[in-house]
C-alpha positions in Angstrom: -11.2 4.8 -6.6 -12.2 1.3 -4.9 -10.7 3.0 -2.4 -13.6 5.3 -1.4 -16.4 2.4 -1.4 -15.2 0.0 1.4 -16.7 3.4 3.8 -20.3 3.5 2.3 -20.5 -0.5 2.5 -18.7 -1.2 5.5 -21.4 1.1 7.5 -24.4 1.1 5.7 -24.9 -1.9 3.7 -24.2 -4.8 5.5 -25.4 -7.4 2.8 -24.6 -8.1 -0.8 -24.2 -6.3 -3.7 -25.5 -7.0 -7.0 -22.8 -5.6 -9.5 -23.6 -4.7 -13.1 -21.7 -3.9 -16.3 -22.5 -3.2 -19.8 -19.8 -2.9 -22.2 -19.4 -0.8 -24.9 -21.1 -3.0 -28.0 -23.9 -4.2 -25.8 -23.8 -7.5 -23.7 -24.6 -7.0 -19.9 -22.5 -9.0 -17.5 -22.0 -8.7 -13.8 -22.4 -11.0 -10.6 -23.8 -10.4 -6.6 -20.9 -9.8 -4.3 -20.8 -10.0 -0.8 -20.6 -6.9 1.1 -19.0 -5.4 3.0 -16.5 -5.4 0.2 -12.8 -4.0 1.5 -9.8 -3.8 -0.5 -7.4 -5.8 0.3 -3.7 -7.3 -0.6 -4.6 -9.4 -3.3 -6.5 -11.6 -0.3 -10.4 -12.9 -2.0 -13.6 -12.4 -0.1 -17.0 -14.0 0.1 -18.5 -17.4 0.0 -19.9 -19.5 -2.4 -23.6 -17.5 -2.3 -22.1 -15.6 -4.9 -22.3 -15.8 -8.4 -21.7 -14.4 -12.4 -24.0 -14.1 -15.2 -24.5 -13.1 -18.2 -26.9 -12.0 -21.4 -24.6 -12.7 -24.4 -26.9 -15.0 -25.6 -30.0 -13.4 -25.5 -30.9 -15.5 -22.6 -30.1 -14.7 -19.1 -27.8 -17.0 -17.6 -26.2 -17.6 -14.1 -23.1 -19.6 -13.1 -23.0 -20.5 -9.6 -20.0 -22.0 -7.6 -18.2 -24.8 -9.0 -16.8 -25.7 -5.0 -13.1 -25.8 -7.0 -11.8 -22.8 -5.2 -12.9 -20.0 -2.7 -11.6 -17.1 -5.5 -15.1 -15.6 -4.7 -14.7 -11.8 -4.9 -10.9 -9.9 -5.0 -11.0 -6.2 -4.3 -7.8 -4.1 -4.1 -7.5 -0.7 -5.3 -6.1 -1.2 -8.2 -9.1 -3.6 -9.6 -12.4 -5.5 -8.7 -12.2 -9.3 -9.9 -14.9 -12.3 -9.8 -13.8 -15.5 -9.8 -10.3 -16.7 -10.5 -8.2 -20.4 -10.6 -6.2 -19.7 -14.3 -8.5 -16.4 -15.0 -11.1 -14.3 -13.8 -14.8 -14.2 -14.5 -15.1 -10.6 -14.2 -12.2 -7.7 -14.2 -12.7 -4.0 -13.9 -9.7 -1.9 -13.6 -9.3 0.8 -10.9 -11.2 3.7 -13.2 -13.6 1.3 -14.5 -12.8 2.1 -17.8 -11.8 -1.6 -19.2 -12.1 -5.2 -17.8 -12.0 -8.5 -19.5 -13.6 -12.0 -19.0 -12.8 -15.0 -19.3 -13.5 -18.5 -18.0 -12.9 -19.5 -14.0 -12.7 -22.2 -12.2 -14.6 -20.8 -9.4 -17.8 -20.4 -11.9 -17.1 -22.7 -14.6 -18.7 -19.9 -16.3 -18.1 -19.0 -20.3 -16.8 -15.5 -21.3 -19.5 -13.3 -20.2 -19.0 -10.5 -22.6 -19.3 -10.8 -26.9 -15.1 -10.5 -26.4 -12.5 -11.4 -23.8 -11.7 -7.5 -23.1 -13.9 -4.4 -23.6 -14.0 -1.0 -22.9 -16.6 -0.3 -20.1 -19.9 1.7 -21.0 -21.8 1.9 -17.8 -21.2 -0.1 -14.4 -24.1 0.2 -11.5 -23.9 -1.5 -8.0 -27.2 -2.2 -6.5 -27.3 -2.8 -2.6 -29.8 -3.0 -0.3 -30.9 -1.7 3.0 -33.5 -2.3 5.5 -36.1 0.3 5.8 -35.6 1.5 8.9 -32.3 2.4 7.6 -33.0 4.7 4.2 -33.2 7.9 6.0 -29.7 7.6 7.6 -27.9 5.6 4.4 -30.0 8.5 1.8 -28.2 11.0 4.0 -25.1 9.9 4.5 -24.7 8.8 0.8 -25.4 12.3 -0.3 -22.2 13.5 2.1 -19.6 11.0 1.1 -18.0 11.1 -2.0 -17.8 7.9 -3.7 -18.0 6.1 -7.3 -21.5 5.1 -6.0 -24.7 7.2 -7.0 -27.6 7.3 -4.5 -30.3 7.3 -6.2 
């Protein structure tokens, strides 16, 4: 499914994208992903401007890059993952139905969800475009079949 995302991001959203997840049992978490996010053969992308976040303690917590490595974002046709260096800070399978979260060296985070493995209830991607491109983006997004829903 991730194979359909890059067209829209690469051609229209030349900016950062906020990825938000909600698991079946409550907590909200995610990260800032730099676009264009293009599926690769397991090659990390992004810069230290990215971060991950959670609200599992009832207080929003943001984890910025520690500088320990450059494992910011990994996108393939099989998975989407943020962070690395042992375990992913956030991992989503290709169907966006299951995921996991653990401590990562990249962000120095604790588990972002209430449990390490979880079932996904919702995933949202928030992209930002210049106002002058709004009509073009809206038109193209309605014609393009992706897992992204324009609203």
